[in-house]
C-alpha positions as CSV (number, residue, x, y, z in Angstrom):
1,S,79.0,109.7,94.2
2,V,75.6,111.2,94.4
3,V,75.1,110.1,98.0
4,V,78.2,112.0,99.1
5,W,77.2,115.1,97.1
6,I,73.7,115.1,98.7
7,A,75.1,114.5,102.2
8,D,77.6,117.3,101.7
9,A,74.8,119.7,100.6
10,I,72.7,118.8,103.6
11,S,75.6,119.2,106.0
12,G,76.6,122.5,104.5
13,S,73.1,124.0,104.8
14,R,73.4,124.1,108.6
15,P,74.3,127.5,110.1
16,G,78.0,127.6,111.0
17,A,78.8,124.4,109.1
18,R,80.7,126.3,106.4
19,Y,82.8,129.4,106.7
20,E,80.7,132.6,107.1
21,P,82.4,136.0,107.2
22,H,82.1,137.6,110.6
23,E,80.3,140.6,109.3
24,D,77.7,138.5,107.6
25,Y,77.1,136.6,110.8
26,V,76.7,139.8,112.8
27,K,74.3,141.2,110.2
28,R,72.2,138.1,110.2
29,M,72.0,137.9,114.1
30,T,71.3,141.7,114.3
31,K,68.5,141.3,111.7
32,I,66.9,138.5,113.7
33,E,67.0,140.5,116.9
34,E,65.7,143.7,115.3
35,L,62.7,141.9,113.7
36,A,61.7,140.5,117.2
37,K,62.3,143.9,119.0
38,N,59.7,145.6,116.9
39,F,56.7,144.0,118.7
40,P,54.9,145.9,121.4
41,G,55.9,145.0,125.0
42,V,59.3,143.6,124.0
43,E,62.0,144.7,126.4
44,S,65.0,142.8,125.0
45,V,65.9,140.1,122.5
46,F,68.8,137.7,122.4
47,A,69.8,135.4,119.5
48,F,71.8,132.3,120.4
49,Q,73.4,129.4,118.5
50,A,73.9,131.1,115.2
51,G,70.3,132.5,115.3
52,R,68.7,129.1,115.8
53,D,67.4,130.1,119.3
54,V,65.8,133.4,120.0
55,R,64.8,134.5,123.5
56,I,62.5,137.5,124.0
57,V,62.1,139.2,127.4
58,V,58.8,141.1,127.6
59,K,57.6,143.8,130.0
60,P,55.3,141.9,132.4
61,D,53.0,145.0,132.8
62,E,52.4,145.2,129.1
63,V,52.2,141.5,128.0
64,D,50.1,139.0,130.0
65,D,50.5,135.3,130.2
66,D,48.0,134.6,127.5
67,N,49.6,136.9,125.0
68,I,53.2,135.4,125.3
69,V,52.1,132.4,123.2
70,I,50.6,134.6,120.6
71,L,53.7,136.8,120.6
72,A,56.0,133.8,120.1
73,R,53.9,132.6,117.1
74,E,53.8,136.1,115.6
75,V,57.6,136.5,115.9
76,A,58.2,133.1,114.4
77,K,56.0,134.0,111.4
78,K,57.8,137.3,110.9
79,L,61.2,135.5,111.0
80,E,60.0,133.0,108.5
81,K,59.0,135.8,106.1
82,E,61.9,138.2,106.6
83,A,64.9,136.6,108.1
84,E,67.6,134.6,106.3
85,Y,68.3,131.3,108.1
86,A,68.9,127.6,107.5
87,G,67.0,125.0,109.5
88,Q,64.6,126.2,112.2
89,I,64.5,129.0,114.7
90,K,63.1,128.3,118.2
91,V,61.4,131.4,119.6
92,T,61.0,131.6,123.4
93,V,59.2,134.4,125.2
94,I,60.0,135.1,128.8
95,R,57.7,137.0,131.1
96,E,59.0,137.3,134.6
97,V,57.4,138.9,137.6
98,R,59.2,139.1,140.9
99,A,57.9,140.0,144.4
100,T,60.3,140.6,147.3
101,E,59.4,141.4,150.9
102,T,61.7,142.1,153.8
103,T,61.0,141.4,157.4
104,A,61.2,143.9,160.1
105,A,64.5,144.0,162.1
106,K,64.3,142.3,165.5
């Protein structure tokens, strides 16, 4: 029936729903990570959940709080244009600053 055919097509379009050769999966994930790494201030990139979730860690001395929103938008636009994916990709930019102080010994 047409309904079953359409449901199967929708179900099969999800990443990981159908068999994907391991090397194709690795190439797709690597491509997503490499596209995001090319932006200034990016320290590391991790793609999760078959490429549907991308987390970018930036260098806090190079990217300020205001620019992480812009960076997330720019990376998402670049992925839309150049990456192969099904569904949506969520891009999260992480900027972490830590301060540690030790007390004097008593």
